[in-house]
MARLO-309079 format. One line per field, with one value per atom (N, C-alpha, C): residue number from 1; atom name; x, y, z. Coordinates in steps of 0.1 Angstrom, whole numbers. Last residue first. Layout:
<recs>
nr NUM|... $
atom CA|... $
c1 X|... $
c2 Y|... $
c3 Z|... $
</recs>
This chain:
<recs>
nr 223|223|223|222|222|222|221|221|221|220|220|220|219|219|219|218|218|218|217|217|217|216|216|216|215|215|215|214|214|214|213|213|213|212|212|212|211|211|211|210|210|210|209|209|209|208|208|208|207|207|207|206|206|206|205|205|205|204|204|204|203|203|203|202|202|202|201|201|201|200|200|200|199|199|199|198|198|198|197|197|197|196|196|196|195|195|195|194|194|194|193|193|193|192|192|192|191|191|191|190|190|190|189|189|189|188|188|188|187|187|187|186|186|186|185|185|185|184|184|184|183|183|183|182|182|182|181|181|181|180|180|180|179|179|179|178|178|178|177|177|177|176|176|176|175|175|175|174|174|174|173|173|173|172|172|172|171|171|171|170|170|170|169|169|169|168|168|168|167|167|167|166|166|166|165|165|165|164|164|164|163|163|163|162|162|162|161|161|161|160|160|160|159|159|159|158|158|158|157|157|157|156|156|156|155|155|155|154|154|154|153|153|153|152|152|152|151|151|151|150|150|150|149|149|149|148|148|148|147|147|147|146|146|146|145|145|145|144|144|144|143|143|143|142|142|142|141|141|141|140|140|140|139|139|139|138|138|138|137|137|137|136|136|136|135|135|135|134|134|134|133|133|133|132|132|132|131|131|131|130|130|130|129|129|129|128|128|128|127|127|127|126|126|126|125|125|125|124|124|124|123|123|123|122|122|122|121|121|121|120|120|120|119|119|119|118|118|118|117|117|117|116|116|116|115|115|115|114|114|114|113|113|113|112|112|112|111|111|111|110|110|110|109|109|109|108|108|108|107|107|107|106|106|106|105|105|105|104|104|104|103|103|103|102|102|102|101|101|101|100|100|100|99|99|99|98|98|98|97|97|97|96|96|96|95|95|95|94|94|94|93|93|93|92|92|92|91|91|91|90|90|90|89|89|89|88|88|88|87|87|87|86|86|86|85|85|85|84|84|84|83|83|83|82|82|82|81|81|81|80|80|80|79|79|79|78|78|78|77|77|77|76|76|76|75|75|75|74|74|74|73|73|73|72|72|72|71|71|71|70|70|70|69|69|69|68|68|68|67|67|67|66|66|66|65|65|65|64|64|64|63|63|63|62|62|62|61|61|61|60|60|60|59|59|59|58|58|58|57|57|57|56|56|56|55|55|55|54|54|54|53|53|53|52|52|52|51|51|51|50|50|50|49|49|49|48|48|48|47|47|47|46|46|46|45|45|45|44|44|44|43|43|43|42|42|42|41|41|41|40|40|40|39|39|39|38|38|38|37|37|37|36|36|36|35|35|35|34|34|34|33|33|33|32|32|32|31|31|31|30|30|30|29|29|29|28|28|28|27|27|27|26|26|26|25|25|25|24|24|24|23|23|23|22|22|22|21|21|21|20|20|20|19|19|19|18|18|18|17|17|17|16|16|16|15|15|15|14|14|14|13|13|13|12|12|12|11|11|11|10|10|10|9|9|9|8|8|8|7|7|7|6|6|6|5|5|5|4|4|4|3|3|3|2|2|2|1|1|1 $
atom N|CA|C|N|CA|C|N|CA|C|N|CA|C|N|CA|C|N|CA|C|N|CA|C|N|CA|C|N|CA|C|N|CA|C|N|CA|C|N|CA|C|N|CA|C|N|CA|C|N|CA|C|N|CA|C|N|CA|C|N|CA|C|N|CA|C|N|CA|C|N|CA|C|N|CA|C|N|CA|C|N|CA|C|N|CA|C|N|CA|C|N|CA|C|N|CA|C|N|CA|C|N|CA|C|N|CA|C|N|CA|C|N|CA|C|N|CA|C|N|CA|C|N|CA|C|N|CA|C|N|CA|C|N|CA|C|N|CA|C|N|CA|C|N|CA|C|N|CA|C|N|CA|C|N|CA|C|N|CA|C|N|CA|C|N|CA|C|N|CA|C|N|CA|C|N|CA|C|N|CA|C|N|CA|C|N|CA|C|N|CA|C|N|CA|C|N|CA|C|N|CA|C|N|CA|C|N|CA|C|N|CA|C|N|CA|C|N|CA|C|N|CA|C|N|CA|C|N|CA|C|N|CA|C|N|CA|C|N|CA|C|N|CA|C|N|CA|C|N|CA|C|N|CA|C|N|CA|C|N|CA|C|N|CA|C|N|CA|C|N|CA|C|N|CA|C|N|CA|C|N|CA|C|N|CA|C|N|CA|C|N|CA|C|N|CA|C|N|CA|C|N|CA|C|N|CA|C|N|CA|C|N|CA|C|N|CA|C|N|CA|C|N|CA|C|N|CA|C|N|CA|C|N|CA|C|N|CA|C|N|CA|C|N|CA|C|N|CA|C|N|CA|C|N|CA|C|N|CA|C|N|CA|C|N|CA|C|N|CA|C|N|CA|C|N|CA|C|N|CA|C|N|CA|C|N|CA|C|N|CA|C|N|CA|C|N|CA|C|N|CA|C|N|CA|C|N|CA|C|N|CA|C|N|CA|C|N|CA|C|N|CA|C|N|CA|C|N|CA|C|N|CA|C|N|CA|C|N|CA|C|N|CA|C|N|CA|C|N|CA|C|N|CA|C|N|CA|C|N|CA|C|N|CA|C|N|CA|C|N|CA|C|N|CA|C|N|CA|C|N|CA|C|N|CA|C|N|CA|C|N|CA|C|N|CA|C|N|CA|C|N|CA|C|N|CA|C|N|CA|C|N|CA|C|N|CA|C|N|CA|C|N|CA|C|N|CA|C|N|CA|C|N|CA|C|N|CA|C|N|CA|C|N|CA|C|N|CA|C|N|CA|C|N|CA|C|N|CA|C|N|CA|C|N|CA|C|N|CA|C|N|CA|C|N|CA|C|N|CA|C|N|CA|C|N|CA|C|N|CA|C|N|CA|C|N|CA|C|N|CA|C|N|CA|C|N|CA|C|N|CA|C|N|CA|C|N|CA|C|N|CA|C|N|CA|C|N|CA|C|N|CA|C|N|CA|C|N|CA|C|N|CA|C|N|CA|C|N|CA|C|N|CA|C|N|CA|C|N|CA|C|N|CA|C|N|CA|C|N|CA|C|N|CA|C|N|CA|C|N|CA|C|N|CA|C|N|CA|C|N|CA|C|N|CA|C|N|CA|C|N|CA|C|N|CA|C|N|CA|C|N|CA|C|N|CA|C|N|CA|C|N|CA|C|N|CA|C|N|CA|C|N|CA|C|N|CA|C|N|CA|C|N|CA|C|N|CA|C|N|CA|C|N|CA|C|N|CA|C|N|CA|C|N|CA|C|N|CA|C|N|CA|C|N|CA|C|N|CA|C $
c1 1890|1895|1889|1873|1888|1894|1848|1850|1864|1855|1852|1853|1859|1870|1869|1833|1845|1854|1821|1817|1826|1834|1835|1832|1826|1840|1842|1798|1802|1816|1799|1795|1798|1810|1818|1814|1789|1802|1810|1769|1767|1780|1780|1777|1776|1782|1793|1793|1756|1766|1778|1746|1741|1749|1759|1761|1757|1747|1760|1765|1722|1725|1739|1725|1720|1723|1732|1741|1738|1710|1721|1732|1694|1690|1702|1715|1707|1704|1707|1717|1708|1693|1699|1711|1683|1697|1703|1656|1660|1673|1659|1657|1660|1667|1677|1674|1646|1657|1666|1626|1625|1637|1639|1636|1635|1636|1648|1650|1610|1618|1631|1594|1596|1606|1587|1587|1587|1608|1594|1596|1631|1623|1610|1646|1648|1637|1643|1636|1636|1655|1645|1638|1674|1662|1653|1698|1696|1684|1693|1693|1691|1693|1680|1680|1719|1712|1695|1731|1734|1723|1723|1717|1719|1736|1722|1717|1762|1759|1744|1765|1766|1760|1762|1752|1751|1786|1774|1762|1805|1805|1792|1799|1795|1795|1784|1794|1790|1761|1762|1774|1751|1764|1769|1726|1734|1751|1715|1718|1728|1717|1715|1723|1697|1708|1706|1674|1673|1689|1664|1664|1666|1667|1675|1676|1645|1661|1668|1623|1629|1644|1620|1624|1629|1612|1627|1631|1590|1601|1615|1573|1575|1588|1573|1577|1582|1560|1573|1579|1535|1543|1556|1526|1526|1536|1525|1535|1537|1503|1515|1527|1482|1486|1500|1483|1488|1491|1498|1485|1492|1524|1519|1507|1543|1533|1527|1578|1562|1556|1608|1599|1586|1616|1616|1607|1610|1622|1625|1601|1599|1613|1582|1596|1595|1564|1565|1579|1547|1560|1562|1528|1527|1540|1520|1527|1526|1501|1503|1510|1495|1510|1512|1471|1474|1488|1470|1458|1460|1494|1483|1474|1507|1511|1501|1494|1493|1496|1500|1486|1484|1531|1524|1508|1549|1536|1528|1578|1573|1558|1577|1580|1575|1578|1565|1566|1601|1596|1584|1602|1610|1605|1585|1580|1587|1582|1592|1584|1567|1564|1573|1566|1573|1573|1549|1547|1556|1553|1557|1555|1540|1540|1542|1554|1550|1549|1545|1554|1548|1533|1546|1554|1515|1522|1537|1491|1505|1509|1467|1465|1483|1467|1464|1464|1472|1457|1456|1492|1491|1476|1494|1492|1489|1513|1506|1505|1509|1514|1505|1516|1506|1513|1529|1531|1519|1537|1526|1530|1555|1554|1540|1571|1559|1555|1604|1596|1584|1628|1618|1606|1662|1650|1638|1690|1680|1667|1704|1706|1697|1692|1705|1709|1656|1667|1679|1633|1642|1652|1596|1610|1619|1565|1575|1590|1533|1544|1557|1511|1513|1524|1498|1496|1505|1497|1501|1505|1478|1483|1487|1466|1476|1482|1445|1442|1453|1469|1455|1451|1489|1489|1477|1493|1484|1482|1515|1500|1490|1540|1531|1518|1554|1554|1546|1551|1546|1546|1565|1551|1545|1587|1577|1564|1603|1603|1591|1599|1597|1595|1601|1590|1587|1620|1613|1601|1638|1644|1634|1648|1638|1643|1676|1667|1656|1682|1683|1674|1673|1682|1686|1669|1665|1677|1671|1676|1672|1663|1661|1665|1664|1675|1675|1643|1651|1662|1640|1632|1640|1647|1655|1651|1626|1635|1645|1604|1608|1617|1595|1591|1597|1609|1608|1603|1611|1605|1606|1623|1622|1617|1638|1633|1635|1651|1637|1631|1674|1673|1658|1669|1682|1683|1645|1644|1658|1624|1639|1643|1599|1604|1620|1590|1596|1599|1597|1595|1600|1583|1593|1585|1581|1575|1586|1577|1586|1578|1573|1567|1575|1576|1585|1573|1569|1563|1570|1578|1581|1576|1566|1580|1587|1531|1545|1556|1509|1514|1527|1502|1492|1498|1525|1521|1511|1526|1537|1532|1502|1503|1514|1508|1497|1497|1530|1531|1520|1517|1528|1530|1499|1492|1504|1517|1509|1503|1528|1537|1527|1514|1510|1520|1525|1511|1508|1546|1549|1536|1537|1541|1540|1538|1525|1526|1563|1556|1542|1575|1579|1569|1562|1560|1561|1575|1559|1556|1600|1596|1583|1599|1604|1600|1591|1584|1586 $
c2 1082|1094|1105|1061|1059|1073|1069|1067|1067|1072|1084|1083|1043|1053|1066|1035|1030|1039|1049|1052|1046|1036|1052|1057|1011|1013|1028|1013|1010|1012|1021|1032|1029|998|1011|1020|981|979|990|994|993|990|989|1002|1002|960|967|983|954|949|958|964|970|966|949|963|970|926|927|941|929|927|928|934|946|942|908|919|931|894|890|902|903|907|904|915|904|909|943|934|924|964|953|947|983|985|974|972|985|989|949|948|961|958|950|949|973|980|971|951|960|968|935|930|939|954|948|943|958|968|962|941|939|948|963|947|947|986|981|969|993|988|982|1002|988|983|1030|1025|1009|1048|1036|1028|1065|1070|1061|1050|1061|1066|1033|1027|1038|1054|1047|1039|1059|1070|1063|1032|1041|1051|1029|1021|1026|1050|1052|1042|1042|1054|1057|1019|1018|1031|1029|1018|1018|1041|1049|1041|1019|1030|1039|1004|999|1009|1026|1017|1012|1024|1029|1019|1018|1023|1025|1007|1000|1004|1030|1018|1009|1062|1050|1040|1082|1076|1064|1096|1093|1087|1080|1091|1086|1069|1062|1074|1082|1081|1079|1075|1089|1091|1050|1053|1067|1053|1045|1048|1067|1075|1066|1046|1059|1066|1027|1025|1036|1045|1038|1035|1047|1058|1054|1021|1027|1041|1013|1006|1015|1030|1033|1025|1016|1029|1034|990|993|1006|988|988|991|968|978|979|950|947|964|956|956|954|949|950|948|962|953|957|984|977|967|1016|1006|998|1032|1026|1014|1060|1045|1043|1082|1078|1064|1109|1095|1091|1136|1130|1114|1164|1150|1145|1190|1187|1172|1200|1198|1194|1194|1197|1195|1188|1179|1181|1213|1202|1190|1230|1232|1221|1220|1219|1221|1223|1210|1210|1242|1246|1231|1235|1240|1242|1232|1219|1224|1249|1247|1236|1250|1261|1260|1223|1226|1240|1217|1215|1222|1230|1229|1230|1213|1224|1221|1211|1208|1218|1199|1208|1204|1195|1190|1203|1184|1196|1190|1167|1168|1179|1154|1164|1160|1138|1145|1153|1109|1116|1124|1113|1108|1116|1119|1112|1107|1138|1123|1114|1162|1161|1146|1151|1160|1158|1155|1146|1157|1155|1163|1154|1143|1142|1149|1158|1157|1155|1153|1155|1153|1168|1163|1164|1166|1167|1162|1181|1175|1178|1176|1181|1174|1183|1175|1182|1185|1192|1181|1178|1171|1177|1185|1192|1188|1173|1167|1175|1166|1174|1170|1141|1148|1155|1136|1135|1141|1121|1128|1124|1130|1121|1125|1143|1142|1131|1123|1137|1133|1119|1112|1125|1116|1124|1114|1102|1109|1118|1086|1098|1107|1077|1075|1087|1065|1069|1068|1052|1062|1069|1034|1028|1039|1044|1048|1042|1042|1029|1033|1069|1058|1045|1081|1086|1073|1076|1078|1081|1065|1057|1061|1078|1063|1059|1107|1102|1086|1118|1109|1105|1136|1126|1117|1149|1144|1136|1169|1158|1155|1203|1190|1180|1225|1217|1204|1247|1242|1236|1230|1241|1236|1229|1226|1235|1233|1236|1233|1233|1219|1222|1260|1250|1236|1277|1276|1265|1279|1268|1268|1296|1293|1281|1277|1289|1287|1267|1264|1278|1248|1260|1257|1224|1235|1248|1194|1207|1218|1173|1175|1189|1163|1176|1179|1134|1137|1151|1134|1129|1136|1148|1152|1147|1144|1139|1140|1156|1142|1137|1184|1179|1163|1198|1187|1184|1225|1218|1210|1228|1227|1221|1251|1244|1241|1254|1255|1246|1273|1264|1263|1292|1279|1268|1315|1314|1299|1307|1314|1309|1297|1292|1297|1316|1312|1307|1315|1327|1326|1288|1294|1308|1289|1279|1284|1308|1309|1301|1294|1306|1310|1272|1270|1284|1286|1279|1275|1297|1305|1299|1271|1280|1291|1256|1254|1264|1260|1266|1266|1245|1259|1266|1223|1221|1237|1233|1228|1227|1239|1249|1246|1212|1223|1235|1202|1195|1206|1219|1221|1213|1212|1225|1225|1184|1189|1203|1190|1182|1184 $
c3 1046|1047|1059|1050|1054|1054|1039|1054|1058|1014|1018|1034|1007|1006|1012|1009|1017|1019|988|1002|1011|966|968|984|970|971|974|963|978|978|937|948|961|927|924|936|932|937|936|915|929|938|889|895|910|889|887|894|892|901|900|867|881|893|848|849|862|853|856|856|848|861|864|821|829|843|813|811|818|817|825|822|796|810|820|768|778|790|749|756|762|738|729|736|752|750|741|750|747|744|767|750|744|791|782|767|796|794|786|800|789|788|820|808|797|842|838|823|846|838|834|859|845|839|887|881|866|897|891|884|905|914|909|884|885|897|887|874|878|907|910|899|901|899|905|898|909|910|876|889|900|854|858|873|857|859|864|850|863|867|825|836|849|811|812|823|817|822|823|804|819|826|778|784|799|777|776|780|779|789|789|757|768|778|729|736|749|704|717|724|680|680|693|686|678|679|697|706|699|693|683|691|711|711|703|719|703|702|751|741|727|775|764|753|789|793|781|773|772|778|780|766|764|806|803|788|804|809|807|792|786|792|813|800|792|834|835|822|821|824|824|819|806|809|846|838|824|854|858|850|838|836|841|849|836|834|883|874|860|895|891|883|921|907|907|929|931|919|943|930|935|973|965|954|990|993|984|996|986|987|1021|1018|1008|1027|1021|1019|1047|1042|1039|1050|1050|1042|1072|1061|1062|1083|1083|1072|1087|1084|1083|1096|1081|1078|1124|1116|1101|1135|1136|1127|1129|1122|1125|1146|1131|1125|1170|1169|1154|1171|1170|1166|1161|1162|1160|1159|1171|1174|1130|1139|1155|1110|1118|1129|1097|1104|1115|1086|1097|1105|1063|1075|1087|1031|1044|1057|1006|1016|1027|972|983|994|944|954|967|910|923|933|882|889|903|851|866|872|818|828|843|801|796|806|797|808|801|772|775|785|762|774|779|742|737|749|751|745|743|780|768|763|814|803|792|846|836|824|880|866|856|908|900|886|942|927|920|973|965|949|1005|991|985|1032|1027|1013|1044|1034|1031|1068|1067|1055|1060|1063|1060|1056|1066|1068|1034|1047|1059|1014|1017|1032|1025|1016|1021|1021|1030|1022|1020|1016|1025|1024|1030|1022|1007|1011|1016|999|1012|1016|971|980|993|939|951|961|909|920|932|888|885|897|901|893|891|927|922|914|949|935|930|974|973|960|968|971|968|946|959|958|925|932|945|914|905|914|937|931|923|949|957|950|929|942|951|904|904|918|913|902|904|926|933|924|912|921|925|878|888|899|873|869|881|864|872|868|849|843|851|876|863|856|910|898|885|943|927|919|970|961|948|984|983|976|990|998|998|970|980|992|950|950|961|946|960|960|916|925|939|885|898|904|856|861|877|845|837|841|851|858|849|837|836|843|825|829|828|821|827|830|809|822|829|790|790|805|792|781|780|815|817|803|831|816|815|860|853|838|881|869|863|914|904|894|943|933|921|978|965|955|1008|996|982|1022|1026|1016|1014|1011|1014|1006|1012|1007|995|1009|1013|974|984|997|960|966|979|951|960|966|935|948|957|916|926|936|902|910|919|892|902|910|875|885|897|858|865|877|846|854|863|828|844|851|806|806|819|803|810|811|790|805|810|764|770|784|759|758|765|758|772|770|736|750|760|717|719|732|719|723|725|712|727|730|685|695|707 $
</recs>
């Protein structure tokens, strides 16, 4: 099944190549297999733009795609992201669906604006970006909820939840938190049900994860 999905998504590789060749070396195109969220990147062109590598996970599917007010017809265009080395990136993401209408992948276009910053006229013409910051849970349309629920199930994967220890559940919840899953209204209950724990337990996991991250950040500052 996973192999069939990956083959289906890779049919878009020539389109990714065409986009990259059309817009040049500052244009990166990435294909994601959303049925394997922890290692969703399966194809890249010009990956020097953001440094995306095959086998890495997605970054912005929840926070800047599914939660975007501009998300329509499986597309959100011209949103702003930033690389670890502070480069400004103009991004567009298209969800890819199989023959049954299930979201299985994503095609992401990332354009490096840095070389164009001196060309103000050019930026005014085609470089407009829209930035949205999600600060709290938001209500979603049914189709977005369906995609989010599918991704949650894929993140948990084929693990036997009944045999899963606390450490593994913490690892899964941490990954979901990092990707913005819990910004979506109602997902806490869904994750709790899927992991066969209470909603209070999920909140305790999140507190532990965030406190651990805060302590790590404090230690780095001391060093």
